[in-house]
C-alpha positions, 0 to 999 in steps of 0.5 A: 578482517574488516570487523570482528563485531558490529556497531550494535553488538557490544555490551558490558559483557565484552569489556576487556575484549579486543575488537575491530569495528568498521562503519561510518563516522556519525559524529565527532566530539573533541574536548582537546585532550580526548575525542569521541567518535560515534561509529555507525553501521546498519546494526547501531552506534558504538562510541570510540574514544581517542585519548592521548594519554591511553593511546597516542597523540598522533592517533588523537590528531588523526581522529580530529581530522575525520569528517562526517560519513568517512568510512573507517576501521577502528581496532581497540579494547572495549572499556566501561563508559564513564558517562553511560547512555541508556538510550542506545543498546551499546551505551554502557561501553566504548572502545579505546582505539589503538589503531585507526584506518581510513577506508574511504573519505566522504564529501559533506552530505547534502542533508544530515544523516539523522532520524530527524533530517533537515533534507526535504523529500526531493533531495533525499530521493536524489541521494537515496543511498544516503537516505537509506543510512538513516534509521527510519528508512533503514528500519522500514526496509528491514521491516519489509524483509521481515514481512516478506520472509514471514509470507514465504515461511507461511506459504511454504509451510502450507505447501505452496511452491515458489515459481518464477514467471516471465517478465517479457510477455505479450501485450494485452488490451485489458487493465492499465497501459502496458510498458512496452519493450522493443525486440531487436531480433524481431523488427517492429515487434514488442514485448510487454512487462507484466501487469500481473502473472495472471495467465501464467499462474493459471497455466501452472494450474493446468500444469498440475502445480496446484499451489503456486506463489511468487513475490513478483514485480509488476508494471503498470503505465498509469497516473501516479500518486503517493500510494502508487508506483509504476513498478510494484510488488505482488504476493501472487498466489493460485490454487487448484481444486478449490472453491471461494471458501478454501481461498478465503480460509487460506489467506485469512490464515496468512493475514493472521500469521503476519499480524501475529508475528510482525505486530503481536496482534491476534485477530480472530474475526474476518467479517464478510460484506457484499459489494452492494452493502459496502457501497450502500453503507460506506460509499466505497468497496474498501470500507474502513471498519475501525470506526462507525459512521455508517451511511443512513439513507434519508429519502423517506424521511427527508423528501416530504417537505418543501426543500427542493434540494432534497426533493429533486435528489436521487439520494439523500444520505447522512452520517452521524459524527460522534461527539461533534455537536460542539463544533462551532459554526466556523468549524462546520463552515470549514467542513462545508468548504472541504466537501465543496473542493473540486477533489470532492465536488459536493455543492453543499452540506446540510447539518444537524446538531444533536444536543445533549438535552435531546433537542436538535438544531439544523441548517434547515430548521426552516423546513424540518421540525424536531420530529423530522430531525429525530427521524434523521437521528434514528436512521443515521444512528446519531446520539446526543452530542453527535453531528449529522452531516447530510449530502444529496444528489446523484446516488453514486456520486453522492456516496463517493462524496460522503465516503470521502467526508467520512474518512476525513472526519475520522482522520480529524477525530483520531479514529484511524489508529495505525496500531488497530487492525480491522480486516474485512472480506468484500465479496459478490462484486459485479462481474462486469462494469458498464462504461457509460460513455461507450455503452459497453461492458468491461470486466470489473476484475479481469476477463478470467474471473468466473461468474457466481455459480448459476449466473452464467445464463444471465450474461445473455439477458442482464449482464449488469446483474451478474455477480463475480466469484470474486473477493477483496481483502480490505485492511483499515480501509485499504484493499490489500488483496484481491482475487477470484475463482477463475474460468477453467473451460474454453466455452465459458471463457469464449462467452466471457470474451464475447460479452467484453466485445472481443470477436472470436478472432481477437480472442484467439489472437490475444488469449488463444494459448490459454483457451487451448490449454483449457482443452487439456484437462484444466482443473477448477482453480482460483487465487489472490494477489496481495499488494506487498508495498501496501501491506507492508506500509499498513503493518508499519503504520504509515500511509505512503508506500514509497517509505518502504521501497528501497529506490522508489519513483516520484509522483511523475514516475521518475527516478531522480537519483539515476535520472530515468527515464532517459533518452536513448542514443540514435545508434540504439534506436536504429538497432531497435528499428525505431525512428522518433519523429520529434 
């Protein structure tokens, strides 16, 4: 056998035992008559000792030739370590080696295999298989495994059935761009990789599988950033014979279970907030409620003077930044420069210092007196010692700008604590969104989302006012899950397609299989999908999902390790009936 024990297993209770260990050479220390090798595997590090007096001179010479990351097998006796290392679990023992076998040699790695490596991200992505040997990456993958197993355990205990759905499906016009797969056997035709298993899980409900889940790969051909990958993993779930409340209760339970089992945190409150309130109070539909700084709308108390910047604005809105009245002019100017960056796009920022003595000092003292500024403080909830930051302009744009400023200030003030967890349900989303360029509506979630009860008739008269029977679960300012109660009858689904601009022929061509299924006793049903990559990164206290994916793509959607995507040779293209005009 290659090993009797792992490199993280041996303790003082094993002293005197004969063991066989296998792993990678982590470090070598040579003192002439004695040498020590730190042997590493997934489970930890064990110190090996080579001593010409207690073993042999030949064995010591063999040890001295070992290079870093060489794969070896060592047989020997567990002995008490003279200089104990309290920083590792195996620090009380070492193994006096009697036999050494080199299983494979290694080139010198392009970066050090240490927790704090000297390798930059690009080089580590290229040699990801080496990066995985480092504890931070290895532990993230083990952490992801634990989360996945707890998800499976909870849902299985709740009666959910894990069902696989196809990866080669039909392209649909909704959502992001599809990744397309040419069919060799059907010339000129293409499969698409699924953006989600949405229609299949609805068909499973028609099939009577009333509680379904799947931890599944999904694919979207869209612009990338640090927290987005072209292929990602969903915890995909669907339930039949349920209303919104049933789903919210079930998946509050899942979230509580994960926080308890993975983080040891008991969360009881899952507050609920309407989409309209989230936008009004926080400027976005996934607010971080670990801290305050709610928006205060100042139109009625700021548009009565001769300050035209405010008077001509659709919205004047501010936040109270706790304890920031001591900011210097230089620090405030830096904030103003921050909001004026192209990524935020504000034209400027008005500020008010709320002094400890109850007085106010603002950048617009020329236009507003102490009584005016006191009203601003009241509306924003500012206390003595706070700083009020005010933006103005078009309502939707200004809310988004102030939301970005709120999050930036929270980061600077240390209010976004990774080990604090604040879940939130956001409900009552608009069913449809208006595309201002084309003047047409599209589904805010997807075209299978049901309108709130009693609002179907509004589709004909005021489609923008219709609320969706939809919900998002937000954790620490990140959407970790989203879902809805689905449409389950053909007529309502046809009405929805009509308002999304589909002709009856187009709807039948794209989704006829689903509408046909609805004619065979489709039950009321709904579901939710969690982004596993995002959920794991938040539970792990980090921002970037790549850190929790074994082989991620870079920001350009490339796998630099295997050099993908790559060109296809002419023979393969010909077989697929594809001709490239380059």
